[in-house]
C-alpha positions as CSV (number, residue, x, y, z in Angstrom):
1,M,10.3,-11.9,-30.0
2,S,11.1,-15.2,-28.4
3,A,8.4,-17.1,-26.8
4,N,8.4,-17.7,-23.0
5,T,8.7,-21.5,-22.6
6,D,8.8,-21.8,-18.8
7,H,5.0,-21.3,-18.5
8,T,5.1,-19.0,-15.4
9,R,4.2,-15.5,-14.9
10,D,6.9,-12.9,-14.3
11,D,5.7,-12.4,-10.8
12,G,5.9,-16.2,-10.1
13,A,2.2,-16.5,-9.4
14,A,0.1,-19.3,-10.9
15,P,-1.4,-18.6,-14.3
16,S,-4.8,-17.1,-14.2
17,R,-6.3,-19.3,-16.9
18,L,-5.4,-21.9,-19.5
19,L,-6.7,-21.5,-23.0
20,R,-7.5,-24.2,-25.5
21,E,-6.6,-23.8,-29.2
22,R,-10.1,-22.5,-30.1
23,Q,-10.0,-19.9,-27.3
24,V,-6.5,-18.7,-28.4
25,L,-7.7,-18.3,-32.0
26,K,-10.8,-16.4,-30.8
27,T,-8.7,-14.2,-28.6
28,I,-6.3,-13.3,-31.4
29,G,-8.9,-12.9,-34.0
30,E,-8.9,-12.9,-37.8
31,P,-6.9,-13.5,-40.0
32,F,-5.1,-15.8,-37.6
33,G,-6.0,-19.5,-38.3
34,R,-4.8,-22.9,-37.0
35,S,-2.0,-23.2,-39.5
36,T,-0.7,-19.7,-38.8
37,L,-0.8,-20.3,-35.1
38,W,1.2,-23.6,-35.3
39,S,3.7,-22.1,-37.8
40,K,4.4,-19.2,-35.4
41,V,4.7,-21.6,-32.4
42,K,7.2,-23.7,-34.4
43,A,9.2,-20.7,-35.4
44,G,9.3,-19.4,-31.8
45,D,7.2,-16.3,-32.7
46,F,4.3,-17.3,-30.4
47,P,4.2,-18.7,-26.9
48,S,4.7,-22.5,-26.7
49,P,1.6,-24.5,-25.6
50,I,1.5,-26.9,-22.7
51,K,0.5,-30.5,-23.3
52,I,-1.7,-31.5,-20.2
53,G,-3.1,-34.7,-21.6
54,P,-2.8,-37.0,-24.6
55,R,-5.2,-34.9,-26.6
56,T,-5.2,-31.7,-24.6
57,T,-3.0,-28.7,-25.4
58,V,-3.3,-25.3,-23.7
59,W,-1.7,-21.9,-23.6
60,V,-1.2,-19.7,-20.6
61,E,-3.7,-16.8,-21.0
62,E,-1.3,-14.2,-19.8
63,Q,1.4,-15.2,-22.3
64,V,-1.1,-14.9,-25.1
65,F,-2.0,-11.4,-23.9
66,E,1.6,-10.4,-23.5
67,W,2.2,-11.5,-27.2
68,L,-0.9,-9.4,-28.3
69,R,0.3,-6.4,-26.3
70,A,3.7,-6.6,-28.0
71,R,2.1,-6.8,-31.5
72,I,0.0,-3.7,-30.7
73,A,3.0,-1.8,-29.4
74,E,5.0,-2.8,-32.5
75,A,2.2,-1.7,-34.8
76,R,1.9,1.7,-33.0
77,T,5.6,2.2,-33.3
78,K,5.5,1.6,-37.0
79,V,2.6,4.1,-37.4
80,A,4.4,6.8,-35.4
81,A,7.6,6.4,-37.4
């Protein structure tokens, strides 16, 4: 799955919320850690973050949820097969 890099929702509306790295990791849960998160971002397997300041990086919440929904659907497809 390629990551959405335009940082907009499909309906064109503003993002509902921006998540910091710690919030993304908490949302995704174990065993996802910082190194896995950044490896997946670099590989294009996770949504790209937005740099909003010199030391502040965030993700669009809806993009993280879309990624999670895709992983759940993928897992369910494998179980059903």
